Structure formats: structure tokens, C-alpha cells
All heavy atoms as TSV, in Angstrom:
chain	resi	resn	atom	element	x	y	z
A	1	TYR	N	N	0.666	48.414	30.370
A	1	TYR	CA	C	2.018	48.713	30.004
A	1	TYR	C	C	2.137	49.088	28.532
A	1	TYR	O	O	2.911	49.961	28.192
A	1	TYR	CB	C	2.915	47.530	30.336
A	1	TYR	CG	C	3.064	47.284	31.810
A	1	TYR	CD1	C	2.425	46.184	32.390
A	1	TYR	CD2	C	3.797	48.120	32.590
A	1	TYR	CE1	C	2.527	45.983	33.771
A	1	TYR	CE2	C	3.957	47.889	33.962
A	1	TYR	CZ	C	3.282	46.833	34.533
A	1	TYR	OH	O	3.423	46.618	35.867
A	2	THR	N	N	1.409	48.405	27.685
A	2	THR	CA	C	1.446	48.647	26.267
A	2	THR	C	C	1.077	50.102	25.943
A	2	THR	O	O	1.750	50.780	25.169
A	2	THR	CB	C	0.566	47.684	25.496
A	2	THR	OG1	O	1.026	46.369	25.774
A	2	THR	CG2	C	0.583	47.947	24.010
A	3	HIS	N	N	0.026	50.591	26.596
A	3	HIS	CA	C	-0.404	52.004	26.363
A	3	HIS	C	C	0.689	52.948	26.756
A	3	HIS	O	O	0.992	53.893	25.981
A	3	HIS	CB	C	-1.679	52.259	27.165
A	3	HIS	CG	C	-2.128	53.668	27.071
A	3	HIS	ND1	N	-2.685	54.223	25.945
A	3	HIS	CD2	C	-2.037	54.677	28.002
A	3	HIS	CE1	C	-2.939	55.507	26.177
A	3	HIS	NE2	N	-2.584	55.795	27.414
A	4	HIS	N	N	1.307	52.748	27.892
A	4	HIS	CA	C	2.364	53.656	28.354
A	4	HIS	C	C	3.568	53.574	27.420
A	4	HIS	O	O	4.200	54.608	27.119
A	4	HIS	CB	C	2.753	53.363	29.795
A	4	HIS	CG	C	1.708	53.710	30.754
A	4	HIS	ND1	N	1.360	54.991	31.051
A	4	HIS	CD2	C	0.916	52.918	31.526
A	4	HIS	CE1	C	0.388	55.004	31.939
A	4	HIS	NE2	N	0.085	53.737	32.252
A	5	PHE	N	N	3.897	52.364	26.993
A	5	PHE	CA	C	5.024	52.158	26.105
A	5	PHE	C	C	4.833	52.930	24.801
A	5	PHE	O	O	5.715	53.662	24.372
A	5	PHE	CB	C	5.232	50.688	25.835
A	5	PHE	CG	C	6.284	50.422	24.827
A	5	PHE	CD1	C	7.634	50.468	25.180
A	5	PHE	CD2	C	5.979	50.099	23.504
A	5	PHE	CE1	C	8.642	50.253	24.240
A	5	PHE	CE2	C	6.923	49.872	22.556
A	5	PHE	CZ	C	8.275	49.941	22.936
A	6	LYS	N	N	3.648	52.747	24.209
A	6	LYS	CA	C	3.363	53.417	22.928
A	6	LYS	C	C	3.346	54.944	23.112
A	6	LYS	O	O	3.823	55.677	22.250
A	6	LYS	CB	C	2.054	52.951	22.354
A	6	LYS	CG	C	2.127	51.549	21.761
A	6	LYS	CD	C	0.870	51.155	21.067
A	6	LYS	CE	C	1.014	49.770	20.450
A	6	LYS	NZ	N	-0.130	49.403	19.662
A	7	LYS	N	N	2.843	55.413	24.234
A	7	LYS	CA	C	2.780	56.828	24.526
A	7	LYS	C	C	4.214	57.409	24.528
A	7	LYS	O	O	4.493	58.441	23.906
A	7	LYS	CB	C	2.097	57.092	25.839
A	7	LYS	CG	C	2.076	58.508	26.272
A	7	LYS	CD	C	1.406	58.622	27.662
A	7	LYS	CE	C	1.661	59.980	28.272
A	7	LYS	NZ	N	1.155	60.058	29.648
A	8	HIS	N	N	5.126	56.771	25.221
A	8	HIS	CA	C	6.471	57.224	25.302
A	8	HIS	C	C	7.222	57.106	23.992
A	8	HIS	O	O	8.028	57.934	23.631
A	8	HIS	CB	C	7.231	56.520	26.468
A	8	HIS	CG	C	6.717	56.895	27.814
A	8	HIS	ND1	N	6.852	58.156	28.343
A	8	HIS	CD2	C	6.034	56.162	28.739
A	8	HIS	CE1	C	6.285	58.219	29.525
A	8	HIS	NE2	N	5.812	57.011	29.781
A	9	ALA	N	N	6.930	56.025	23.278
A	9	ALA	CA	C	7.564	55.853	21.931
A	9	ALA	C	C	7.161	57.000	21.016
A	9	ALA	O	O	7.972	57.589	20.304
A	9	ALA	CB	C	7.186	54.520	21.365
A	10	ARG	N	N	5.833	57.282	20.994
A	10	ARG	CA	C	5.368	58.423	20.153
A	10	ARG	C	C	6.030	59.743	20.550
A	10	ARG	O	O	6.342	60.563	19.726
A	10	ARG	CB	C	3.838	58.509	20.208
A	10	ARG	CG	C	3.142	57.443	19.382
A	10	ARG	CD	C	1.660	57.709	19.236
A	10	ARG	NE	N	0.960	57.820	20.564
A	10	ARG	CZ	C	0.376	56.799	21.141
A	10	ARG	NH1	N	0.404	55.594	20.621
A	10	ARG	NH2	N	-0.190	56.989	22.316
A	11	ALA	N	N	6.160	59.945	21.849
A	11	ALA	CA	C	6.800	61.166	22.330
A	11	ALA	C	C	8.244	61.296	21.824
A	11	ALA	O	O	8.716	62.391	21.652
A	11	ALA	CB	C	6.770	61.229	23.860
A	12	CYS	N	N	8.848	60.151	21.549
A	12	CYS	CA	C	10.227	60.151	21.010
A	12	CYS	C	C	10.230	60.143	19.490
A	12	CYS	O	O	11.290	60.051	18.858
A	12	CYS	CB	C	10.960	58.904	21.509
A	12	CYS	SG	S	11.242	58.910	23.287
A	13	GLY	N	N	9.034	60.173	18.876
A	13	GLY	CA	C	8.961	60.144	17.440
A	13	GLY	C	C	9.028	58.777	16.822
A	13	GLY	O	O	9.322	58.612	15.625
A	14	ILE	N	N	8.799	57.745	17.616
A	14	ILE	CA	C	8.837	56.375	17.174
A	14	ILE	C	C	7.428	55.847	17.011
A	14	ILE	O	O	6.647	55.854	17.994
A	14	ILE	CB	C	9.622	55.483	18.146
A	14	ILE	CG1	C	11.039	56.025	18.316
A	14	ILE	CG2	C	9.639	54.026	17.682
A	14	ILE	CD1	C	11.832	55.380	19.438
A	15	TYR	N	N	7.111	55.411	15.834
A	15	TYR	CA	C	5.733	54.924	15.540
A	15	TYR	C	C	5.808	53.473	15.010
A	15	TYR	O	O	6.816	53.052	14.511
A	15	TYR	CB	C	5.059	55.824	14.517
A	15	TYR	CG	C	4.908	57.231	15.016
A	15	TYR	CD1	C	5.903	58.176	14.774
A	15	TYR	CD2	C	3.786	57.643	15.758
A	15	TYR	CE1	C	5.786	59.466	15.228
A	15	TYR	CE2	C	3.692	58.940	16.241
A	15	TYR	CZ	C	4.682	59.844	15.991
A	15	TYR	OH	O	4.546	61.113	16.443
A	16	GLY	N	N	4.701	52.769	15.144
A	16	GLY	CA	C	4.611	51.414	14.623
A	16	GLY	C	C	5.381	50.367	15.424
A	16	GLY	O	O	5.738	49.340	14.886
A	17	VAL	N	N	5.694	50.669	16.665
A	17	VAL	CA	C	6.416	49.731	17.504
A	17	VAL	C	C	5.434	49.229	18.607
A	17	VAL	O	O	4.556	49.945	19.039
A	17	VAL	CB	C	7.673	50.339	18.095
A	17	VAL	CG1	C	7.337	51.428	19.092
A	17	VAL	CG2	C	8.589	49.286	18.719
A	18	SER	N	N	5.628	47.966	19.015
A	18	SER	CA	C	4.828	47.427	20.059
A	18	SER	C	C	5.665	46.396	20.831
A	18	SER	O	O	6.685	45.948	20.353
A	18	SER	CB	C	3.590	46.752	19.483
A	18	SER	OG	O	3.934	45.619	18.734
A	19	PHE	N	N	5.149	46.019	22.019
A	19	PHE	CA	C	5.828	44.971	22.777
A	19	PHE	C	C	5.905	43.691	21.959
A	19	PHE	O	O	6.919	42.989	21.947
A	19	PHE	CB	C	5.119	44.669	24.112
A	19	PHE	CG	C	5.474	45.633	25.193
A	19	PHE	CD1	C	4.457	46.290	25.914
A	19	PHE	CD2	C	6.761	45.897	25.570
A	19	PHE	CE1	C	4.778	47.184	26.902
A	19	PHE	CE2	C	7.088	46.733	26.575
A	19	PHE	CZ	C	6.078	47.377	27.241
A	20	HIS	N	N	4.822	43.350	21.265
A	20	HIS	CA	C	4.774	42.135	20.484
A	20	HIS	C	C	5.841	42.123	19.412
A	20	HIS	O	O	6.559	41.143	19.220
A	20	HIS	CB	C	3.401	41.917	19.848
A	20	HIS	CG	C	3.327	40.676	19.023
A	20	HIS	ND1	N	3.228	39.433	19.553
A	20	HIS	CD2	C	3.354	40.534	17.680
A	20	HIS	CE1	C	3.218	38.539	18.550
A	20	HIS	NE2	N	3.270	39.202	17.402
A	21	LYS	N	N	5.994	43.233	18.714
A	21	LYS	CA	C	6.999	43.345	17.663
A	21	LYS	C	C	8.412	43.241	18.250
A	21	LYS	O	O	9.282	42.585	17.683
A	21	LYS	CB	C	6.857	44.624	16.844
A	21	LYS	CG	C	5.664	44.633	15.964
A	21	LYS	CD	C	5.546	45.985	15.198
A	21	LYS	CE	C	4.297	46.023	14.355
A	21	LYS	NZ	N	4.180	47.350	13.692
A	22	MET	N	N	8.634	43.910	19.371
A	22	MET	CA	C	9.903	43.818	20.013
A	22	MET	C	C	10.217	42.409	20.482
A	22	MET	O	O	11.346	41.902	20.360
A	22	MET	CB	C	9.992	44.801	21.185
A	22	MET	CG	C	10.045	46.224	20.701
A	22	MET	SD	S	10.007	47.463	22.049
A	22	MET	CE	C	11.024	46.787	23.310
A	23	ARG	N	N	9.206	41.745	20.995
A	23	ARG	CA	C	9.378	40.356	21.482
A	23	ARG	C	C	9.695	39.433	20.314
A	23	ARG	O	O	10.566	38.577	20.402
A	23	ARG	CB	C	8.059	39.971	22.165
A	23	ARG	CG	C	7.971	38.603	22.716
A	23	ARG	CD	C	6.585	38.456	23.370
A	23	ARG	NE	N	6.238	37.099	23.673
A	23	ARG	CZ	C	6.530	36.509	24.816
A	23	ARG	NH1	N	7.191	37.150	25.749
A	23	ARG	NH2	N	6.181	35.250	25.013
A	24	HIS	N	N	9.019	39.636	19.198
A	24	HIS	CA	C	9.254	38.847	17.991
A	24	HIS	C	C	10.698	39.054	17.500
A	24	HIS	O	O	11.387	38.103	17.190
A	24	HIS	CB	C	8.237	39.184	16.918
A	24	HIS	CG	C	8.430	38.456	15.625
A	24	HIS	ND1	N	7.980	37.187	15.444
A	24	HIS	CD2	C	9.063	38.862	14.488
A	24	HIS	CE1	C	8.317	36.788	14.231
A	24	HIS	NE2	N	8.981	37.781	13.635
A	25	THR	N	N	11.111	40.299	17.439
A	25	THR	CA	C	12.429	40.626	16.983
A	25	THR	C	C	13.498	40.036	17.911
A	25	THR	O	O	14.479	39.477	17.432
A	25	THR	CB	C	12.631	42.149	16.889
A	25	THR	OG1	O	11.659	42.690	15.959
A	25	THR	CG2	C	14.011	42.542	16.464
A	26	ALA	N	N	13.263	40.126	19.204
A	26	ALA	CA	C	14.208	39.544	20.172
A	26	ALA	C	C	14.328	38.046	20.004
A	26	ALA	O	O	15.422	37.492	19.975
A	26	ALA	CB	C	13.805	39.901	21.577
A	27	ALA	N	N	13.199	37.364	19.866
A	27	ALA	CA	C	13.206	35.913	19.715
A	27	ALA	C	C	13.943	35.513	18.435
A	27	ALA	O	O	14.779	34.598	18.448
A	27	ALA	CB	C	11.777	35.382	19.674
A	28	THR	N	N	13.635	36.202	17.323
A	28	THR	CA	C	14.290	35.874	16.071
A	28	THR	C	C	15.789	36.135	16.158
A	28	THR	O	O	16.609	35.314	15.699
A	28	THR	CB	C	13.660	36.697	14.926
A	28	THR	OG1	O	12.268	36.419	14.895
A	28	THR	CG2	C	14.264	36.321	13.575
A	29	SER	N	N	16.168	37.238	16.782
A	29	SER	CA	C	17.576	37.580	16.921
A	29	SER	C	C	18.307	36.551	17.773
A	29	SER	O	O	19.439	36.190	17.493
A	29	SER	CB	C	17.756	38.941	17.544
A	29	SER	OG	O	17.230	39.953	16.688
A	30	MET	N	N	17.667	36.085	18.836
A	30	MET	CA	C	18.295	35.047	19.692
A	30	MET	C	C	18.541	33.781	18.895
A	30	MET	O	O	19.651	33.201	18.968
A	30	MET	CB	C	17.418	34.737	20.918
A	30	MET	CG	C	17.465	35.782	21.973
A	30	MET	SD	S	16.512	35.316	23.423
A	30	MET	CE	C	14.946	36.081	23.061
A	31	LEU	N	N	17.551	33.365	18.116
A	31	LEU	CA	C	17.725	32.142	17.304
A	31	LEU	C	C	18.823	32.327	16.225
A	31	LEU	O	O	19.612	31.417	15.998
A	31	LEU	CB	C	16.401	31.750	16.668
A	31	LEU	CG	C	15.323	31.250	17.654
A	31	LEU	CD1	C	13.977	31.135	16.972
A	31	LEU	CD2	C	15.749	29.930	18.281
A	32	GLU	N	N	18.835	33.488	15.609
A	32	GLU	CA	C	19.847	33.799	14.599
A	32	GLU	C	C	21.252	33.748	15.227
A	32	GLU	O	O	22.215	33.359	14.572
A	32	GLU	CB	C	19.640	35.141	13.960
A	32	GLU	CG	C	18.489	35.131	12.989
A	32	GLU	CD	C	18.163	36.517	12.419
A	32	GLU	OE1	O	18.687	37.535	12.987
A	32	GLU	OE2	O	17.387	36.595	11.473
A	33	ALA	N	N	21.363	34.159	16.471
A	33	ALA	CA	C	22.639	34.178	17.170
A	33	ALA	C	C	23.052	32.800	17.670
A	33	ALA	O	O	24.148	32.597	18.147
A	33	ALA	CB	C	22.583	35.141	18.359
A	34	GLY	N	N	22.134	31.821	17.506
A	34	GLY	CA	C	22.480	30.457	17.910
A	34	GLY	C	C	22.045	30.038	19.296
A	34	GLY	O	O	22.424	28.994	19.799
A	35	VAL	N	N	21.188	30.873	19.935
A	35	VAL	CA	C	20.677	30.517	21.236
A	35	VAL	C	C	19.753	29.289	21.065
A	35	VAL	O	O	18.927	29.252	20.128
A	35	VAL	CB	C	19.890	31.699	21.911
A	35	VAL	CG1	C	19.270	31.260	23.182
A	35	VAL	CG2	C	20.855	32.851	22.072
A	36	ASP	N	N	19.917	28.292	21.898
A	36	ASP	CA	C	19.150	27.102	21.829
A	36	ASP	C	C	17.621	27.417	21.891
A	36	ASP	O	O	17.233	28.228	22.714
A	36	ASP	CB	C	19.531	26.136	22.929
A	36	ASP	CG	C	18.802	24.818	22.883
A	36	ASP	OD1	O	19.315	23.902	22.161
A	36	ASP	OD2	O	17.706	24.692	23.470
A	37	ILE	N	N	16.858	26.751	21.059
A	37	ILE	CA	C	15.392	27.005	21.003
A	37	ILE	C	C	14.715	26.782	22.335
A	37	ILE	O	O	13.756	27.447	22.670
A	37	ILE	CB	C	14.731	26.254	19.856
A	37	ILE	CG1	C	13.340	26.843	19.598
A	37	ILE	CG2	C	14.703	24.766	20.133
A	37	ILE	CD1	C	12.740	26.459	18.248
A	38	ASN	N	N	15.226	25.819	23.122
A	38	ASN	CA	C	14.639	25.555	24.457
A	38	ASN	C	C	14.888	26.715	25.414
A	38	ASN	O	O	14.026	26.999	26.263
A	38	ASN	CB	C	15.198	24.238	25.022
A	38	ASN	CG	C	14.744	23.059	24.173
A	38	ASN	OD1	O	13.565	22.804	24.050
A	38	ASN	ND2	N	15.708	22.361	23.600
A	39	VAL	N	N	16.007	27.376	25.283
A	39	VAL	CA	C	16.308	28.548	26.074
A	39	VAL	C	C	15.366	29.676	25.678
A	39	VAL	O	O	14.788	30.391	26.544
A	39	VAL	CB	C	17.786	28.964	25.944
A	39	VAL	CG1	C	18.060	30.270	26.670
A	39	VAL	CG2	C	18.712	27.862	26.476
A	40	VAL	N	N	15.216	29.905	24.361
A	40	VAL	CA	C	14.331	30.946	23.892
A	40	VAL	C	C	12.894	30.661	24.345
A	40	VAL	O	O	12.216	31.580	24.812
A	40	VAL	CB	C	14.371	31.047	22.319
A	40	VAL	CG1	C	13.386	32.077	21.806
A	40	VAL	CG2	C	15.798	31.425	21.895
A	41	GLN	N	N	12.510	29.424	24.320
A	41	GLN	CA	C	11.160	29.024	24.830
A	41	GLN	C	C	10.978	29.475	26.268
A	41	GLN	O	O	9.938	30.059	26.626
A	41	GLN	CB	C	10.976	27.523	24.730
A	41	GLN	CG	C	9.676	27.040	25.321
A	41	GLN	CD	C	9.594	25.516	25.459
A	41	GLN	OE1	O	10.578	24.819	25.289
A	41	GLN	NE2	N	8.435	25.005	25.740
A	42	LYS	N	N	11.964	29.213	27.083
A	42	LYS	CA	C	11.836	29.567	28.519
A	42	LYS	C	C	11.851	31.108	28.699
A	42	LYS	O	O	11.057	31.608	29.515
A	42	LYS	CB	C	12.977	28.952	29.327
A	42	LYS	CG	C	12.835	27.464	29.442
A	42	LYS	CD	C	13.874	26.863	30.395
A	42	LYS	CE	C	13.860	25.386	30.407
A	42	LYS	NZ	N	12.589	24.768	30.701
A	43	ILE	N	N	12.669	31.823	27.936
A	43	ILE	CA	C	12.724	33.253	28.037
A	43	ILE	C	C	11.354	33.861	27.678
A	43	ILE	O	O	10.874	34.798	28.345
A	43	ILE	CB	C	13.852	33.832	27.177
A	43	ILE	CG1	C	15.208	33.499	27.766
A	43	ILE	CG2	C	13.696	35.343	26.996
A	43	ILE	CD1	C	16.366	33.756	26.864
A	44	LEU	N	N	10.752	33.333	26.629
A	44	LEU	CA	C	9.467	33.837	26.158
A	44	LEU	C	C	8.300	33.367	27.015
A	44	LEU	O	O	7.189	33.893	26.933
A	44	LEU	CB	C	9.228	33.490	24.708
A	44	LEU	CG	C	10.199	34.071	23.684
A	44	LEU	CD1	C	9.893	33.538	22.296
A	44	LEU	CD2	C	10.168	35.602	23.705
A	45	GLY	N	N	8.530	32.345	27.811
A	45	GLY	CA	C	7.465	31.802	28.674
A	45	GLY	C	C	6.484	30.933	27.950
A	45	GLY	O	O	5.307	30.765	28.414
A	46	HIS	N	N	6.875	30.358	26.809
A	46	HIS	CA	C	5.998	29.441	26.059
A	46	HIS	C	C	5.953	28.106	26.785
A	46	HIS	O	O	6.954	27.511	27.109
A	46	HIS	CB	C	6.492	29.224	24.649
A	46	HIS	CG	C	6.455	30.455	23.787
A	46	HIS	ND1	N	7.259	30.620	22.709
A	46	HIS	CD2	C	5.752	31.618	23.876
A	46	HIS	CE1	C	7.024	31.781	22.131
A	46	HIS	NE2	N	6.081	32.417	22.854
A	47	THR	N	N	4.746	27.565	26.968
A	47	THR	CA	C	4.630	26.250	27.552
A	47	THR	C	C	4.803	25.168	26.497
A	47	THR	O	O	5.170	24.057	26.855
A	47	THR	CB	C	3.237	26.081	28.266
A	47	THR	OG1	O	2.207	26.388	27.326
A	47	THR	CG2	C	3.135	27.007	29.464
A	48	ASP	N	N	4.496	25.482	25.262
A	48	ASP	CA	C	4.575	24.522	24.198
A	48	ASP	C	C	5.691	24.972	23.233
A	48	ASP	O	O	5.689	26.092	22.707
A	48	ASP	CB	C	3.245	24.456	23.442
A	48	ASP	CG	C	3.181	23.360	22.403
A	48	ASP	OD1	O	4.217	22.723	22.070
A	48	ASP	OD2	O	2.035	23.100	21.894
A	49	ILE	N	N	6.645	24.095	22.971
A	49	ILE	CA	C	7.779	24.366	22.069
A	49	ILE	C	C	7.265	24.720	20.658
A	49	ILE	O	O	7.936	25.449	19.925
A	49	ILE	CB	C	8.789	23.224	22.051
A	49	ILE	CG1	C	10.099	23.662	21.362
A	49	ILE	CG2	C	8.231	21.996	21.359
A	49	ILE	CD1	C	10.921	24.631	22.143
A	50	ALA	N	N	6.094	24.212	20.264
A	50	ALA	CA	C	5.565	24.507	18.922
A	50	ALA	C	C	5.353	26.011	18.759
A	50	ALA	O	O	5.538	26.534	17.635
A	50	ALA	CB	C	4.270	23.749	18.752
A	51	THR	N	N	5.027	26.710	19.815
A	51	THR	CA	C	4.824	28.139	19.727
A	51	THR	C	C	6.141	28.816	19.418
A	51	THR	O	O	6.227	29.720	18.577
A	51	THR	CB	C	4.222	28.704	21.030
A	51	THR	OG1	O	3.049	27.975	21.321
A	51	THR	CG2	C	3.956	30.201	20.941
A	52	THR	N	N	7.194	28.400	20.052
A	52	THR	CA	C	8.539	28.947	19.818
A	52	THR	C	C	9.047	28.622	18.403
A	52	THR	O	O	9.745	29.423	17.790
A	52	THR	CB	C	9.530	28.434	20.887
A	52	THR	OG1	O	8.911	28.563	22.159
A	52	THR	CG2	C	10.827	29.247	20.876
A	53	LYS	N	N	8.699	27.438	17.922
A	53	LYS	CA	C	9.150	27.054	16.599
A	53	LYS	C	C	8.608	27.947	15.469
A	53	LYS	O	O	9.189	27.986	14.396
A	53	LYS	CB	C	8.771	25.568	16.340
A	53	LYS	CG	C	9.619	24.595	17.146
A	53	LYS	CD	C	9.255	23.157	16.831
A	53	LYS	CE	C	10.136	22.215	17.591
A	53	LYS	NZ	N	9.818	20.813	17.301
A	54	ILE	N	N	7.554	28.663	15.777
A	54	ILE	CA	C	7.039	29.633	14.804
A	54	ILE	C	C	8.156	30.626	14.444
A	54	ILE	O	O	8.347	31.006	13.302
A	54	ILE	CB	C	5.780	30.348	15.323
A	54	ILE	CG1	C	4.627	29.340	15.430
A	54	ILE	CG2	C	5.403	31.536	14.450
A	54	ILE	CD1	C	3.429	29.843	16.212
A	55	TYR	N	N	8.913	31.082	15.478
A	55	TYR	CA	C	9.981	32.029	15.255
A	55	TYR	C	C	11.084	31.390	14.422
A	55	TYR	O	O	11.688	32.050	13.587
A	55	TYR	CB	C	10.524	32.519	16.576
A	55	TYR	CG	C	9.547	33.356	17.373
A	55	TYR	CD1	C	8.822	32.780	18.402
A	55	TYR	CD2	C	9.339	34.676	17.101
A	55	TYR	CE1	C	7.877	33.510	19.100
A	55	TYR	CE2	C	8.442	35.412	17.795
A	55	TYR	CZ	C	7.718	34.836	18.822
A	55	TYR	OH	O	6.795	35.582	19.525
A	56	ALA	N	N	11.362	30.124	14.674
A	56	ALA	CA	C	12.391	29.434	13.893
A	56	ALA	C	C	11.961	29.300	12.444
A	56	ALA	O	O	12.814	29.406	11.505
A	56	ALA	CB	C	12.666	28.083	14.485
A	57	GLN	N	N	10.686	29.106	12.192
A	57	GLN	CA	C	10.188	28.990	10.810
A	57	GLN	C	C	10.316	30.321	10.100
A	57	GLN	O	O	10.715	30.383	8.949
A	57	GLN	CB	C	8.703	28.546	10.799
A	57	GLN	CG	C	8.149	28.379	9.424
A	57	GLN	CD	C	8.865	27.291	8.617
A	57	GLN	OE1	O	9.193	26.260	9.146
A	57	GLN	NE2	N	9.052	27.534	7.354
A	58	VAL	N	N	10.061	31.421	10.767
A	58	VAL	CA	C	10.198	32.729	10.182
A	58	VAL	C	C	11.673	32.950	9.797
A	58	VAL	O	O	11.974	33.423	8.701
A	58	VAL	CB	C	9.729	33.861	11.146
A	58	VAL	CG1	C	10.159	35.248	10.681
A	58	VAL	CG2	C	8.240	33.775	11.335
A	59	MET	N	N	12.573	32.558	10.711
A	59	MET	CA	C	14.000	32.694	10.432
A	59	MET	C	C	14.403	31.837	9.240
A	59	MET	O	O	15.181	32.281	8.405
A	59	MET	CB	C	14.818	32.279	11.667
A	59	MET	CG	C	16.271	32.608	11.571
A	59	MET	SD	S	17.179	32.075	12.991
A	59	MET	CE	C	17.219	30.309	12.750
A	60	GLN	N	N	13.884	30.612	9.142
A	60	GLN	CA	C	14.233	29.713	8.046
A	60	GLN	C	C	13.765	30.325	6.713
A	60	GLN	O	O	14.479	30.326	5.733
A	60	GLN	CB	C	13.597	28.355	8.294
A	60	GLN	CG	C	13.951	27.358	7.204
A	60	GLN	CD	C	13.349	26.007	7.433
A	60	GLN	OE1	O	12.665	25.785	8.421
A	60	GLN	NE2	N	13.607	25.099	6.546
A	61	ASN	N	N	12.547	30.876	6.703
A	61	ASN	CA	C	12.037	31.507	5.484
A	61	ASN	C	C	12.894	32.694	5.041
A	61	ASN	O	O	13.147	32.875	3.886
A	61	ASN	CB	C	10.583	31.916	5.683
A	61	ASN	CG	C	9.631	30.771	5.787
A	61	ASN	OD1	O	9.932	29.642	5.361
A	61	ASN	ND2	N	8.452	31.025	6.370
A	62	PHE	N	N	13.345	33.458	6.042
A	62	PHE	CA	C	14.222	34.573	5.762
A	62	PHE	C	C	15.527	34.087	5.130
A	62	PHE	O	O	16.013	34.651	4.139
A	62	PHE	CB	C	14.504	35.371	7.035
A	62	PHE	CG	C	15.565	36.428	6.892
A	62	PHE	CD1	C	15.252	37.604	6.227
A	62	PHE	CD2	C	16.833	36.221	7.394
A	62	PHE	CE1	C	16.251	38.607	6.076
A	62	PHE	CE2	C	17.820	37.177	7.248
A	62	PHE	CZ	C	17.535	38.377	6.621
A	63	MET	N	N	16.132	33.050	5.715
A	63	MET	CA	C	17.394	32.541	5.174
A	63	MET	C	C	17.208	32.028	3.745
A	63	MET	O	O	18.074	32.277	2.899
A	63	MET	CB	C	17.919	31.438	6.066
A	63	MET	CG	C	18.450	31.958	7.392
A	63	MET	SD	S	19.350	30.709	8.348
A	63	MET	CE	C	18.134	29.481	8.568
A	64	ILE	N	N	16.107	31.388	3.457
A	64	ILE	CA	C	15.853	30.876	2.079
A	64	ILE	C	C	15.746	32.027	1.129
A	64	ILE	O	O	16.338	31.976	0.026
A	64	ILE	CB	C	14.570	30.013	2.087
A	64	ILE	CG1	C	14.825	28.683	2.823
A	64	ILE	CG2	C	14.104	29.739	0.651
A	64	ILE	CD1	C	13.585	27.891	3.116
A	65	ARG	N	N	15.023	33.067	1.499
A	65	ARG	CA	C	14.907	34.240	0.608
A	65	ARG	C	C	16.281	34.905	0.402
A	65	ARG	O	O	16.642	35.270	-0.742
A	65	ARG	CB	C	13.963	35.295	1.224
A	65	ARG	CG	C	12.516	34.970	1.001
A	65	ARG	CD	C	11.606	36.189	1.302
A	65	ARG	NE	N	11.899	36.878	2.572
A	65	ARG	CZ	C	11.412	36.493	3.748
A	65	ARG	NH1	N	10.582	35.480	3.859
A	65	ARG	NH2	N	11.715	37.193	4.848
A	66	GLU	N	N	17.037	35.064	1.454
A	66	GLU	CA	C	18.363	35.694	1.341
A	66	GLU	C	C	19.300	34.835	0.461
A	66	GLU	O	O	20.016	35.404	-0.324
A	66	GLU	CB	C	18.936	35.932	2.715
A	66	GLU	CG	C	18.249	37.041	3.501
A	66	GLU	CD	C	18.300	38.379	2.774
A	66	GLU	OE1	O	19.392	38.873	2.512
A	66	GLU	OE2	O	17.208	38.924	2.480
A	67	MET	N	N	19.259	33.551	0.640
A	67	MET	CA	C	20.154	32.661	-0.142
A	67	MET	C	C	19.760	32.674	-1.619
A	67	MET	O	O	20.601	32.441	-2.491
A	67	MET	CB	C	20.154	31.244	0.410
A	67	MET	CG	C	20.909	31.105	1.726
A	67	MET	SD	S	22.630	31.734	1.606
A	67	MET	CE	C	23.339	30.592	0.427
A	68	GLY	N	N	18.476	32.974	-1.885
A	68	GLY	CA	C	18.032	33.110	-3.253
A	68	GLY	C	C	18.729	34.254	-4.015
A	68	GLY	O	O	18.784	34.286	-5.236
A	69	LYS	N	N	19.292	35.200	-3.283
A	69	LYS	CA	C	19.989	36.323	-3.873
A	69	LYS	C	C	21.434	35.899	-4.312
A	69	LYS	O	O	22.054	36.607	-5.100
A	69	LYS	CB	C	20.121	37.471	-2.856
A	69	LYS	CG	C	18.796	38.029	-2.407
A	69	LYS	CD	C	19.046	39.083	-1.351
A	69	LYS	CE	C	17.740	39.631	-0.819
A	69	LYS	NZ	N	17.990	40.616	0.255
A	70	PHE	N	N	21.885	34.831	-3.769
A	70	PHE	CA	C	23.303	34.400	-4.034
A	70	PHE	C	C	23.456	34.086	-5.533
A	70	PHE	O	O	22.707	33.314	-6.116
A	70	PHE	CB	C	23.615	33.159	-3.195
A	70	PHE	CG	C	25.040	32.724	-3.366
A	70	PHE	CD1	C	26.093	33.463	-2.893
A	70	PHE	CD2	C	25.336	31.512	-4.024
A	70	PHE	CE1	C	27.380	33.049	-2.998
A	70	PHE	CE2	C	26.640	31.084	-4.184
A	70	PHE	CZ	C	27.650	31.857	-3.674
A	71	GLY	N	N	24.429	34.713	-6.143
A	71	GLY	CA	C	24.720	34.454	-7.528
A	71	GLY	C	C	23.840	35.225	-8.537
A	71	GLY	O	O	24.022	35.095	-9.732
A	72	ASN	N	N	22.890	35.991	-8.022
A	72	ASN	CA	C	22.010	36.754	-8.921
A	72	ASN	C	C	22.511	38.175	-8.978
A	72	ASN	O	O	22.405	38.956	-8.070
A	72	ASN	CB	C	20.587	36.784	-8.386
A	72	ASN	CG	C	19.922	35.427	-8.470
A	72	ASN	OD1	O	20.254	34.629	-9.318
A	72	ASN	ND2	N	18.968	35.177	-7.570
A	73	LYS	N	N	23.139	38.495	-10.120
A	73	LYS	CA	C	23.607	39.898	-10.350
A	73	LYS	C	C	23.040	40.414	-11.577
A	73	LYS	O	O	22.703	39.797	-12.496
A	73	LYS	CB	C	25.146	39.922	-10.409
A	73	LYS	CG	C	25.790	39.750	-9.082
A	73	LYS	CD	C	27.247	40.102	-9.231
A	73	LYS	CE	C	27.865	40.145	-7.793
A	73	LYS	NZ	N	29.168	40.664	-7.804
């Protein structure tokens, strides 16, 4: 599936995209939207919640970086 996906993406002029990147983006977006981490775990098919928490850690690091911009002009 990945090969076919990339082939069609390239045909549309889209490069550097993969199922893994889309999956990561979807998981992060769900968590940012407030979807419960246990629901995200089930959607992604992770058997161990620790795997899903990796996405939550990425989101937390992003929030810390963004909040660092607050008050800096």
C-alpha cells in the first residue's frame, strides 16, 4: 500500500509524505483536539499505552516551545 500511496502522491506533485507521517499527524491532531489518549490508542491499534504516550510527549514539547514565544517581541 505504501508504494501505491507514494506513487499517487508523486503523480499529484506531493513529495515527502508517507503513511507513517500521516498517522503521526493524525494522532497528534487528535490529542490536541482533546481526544482521550485511550481512544487514540485504540484507533492506532497500540497494545501498549506507552507507545501512544510518545505522541503526547511530542505535543507537550511543541506546547512548551510555543509558550516560550509568549511575551517575546
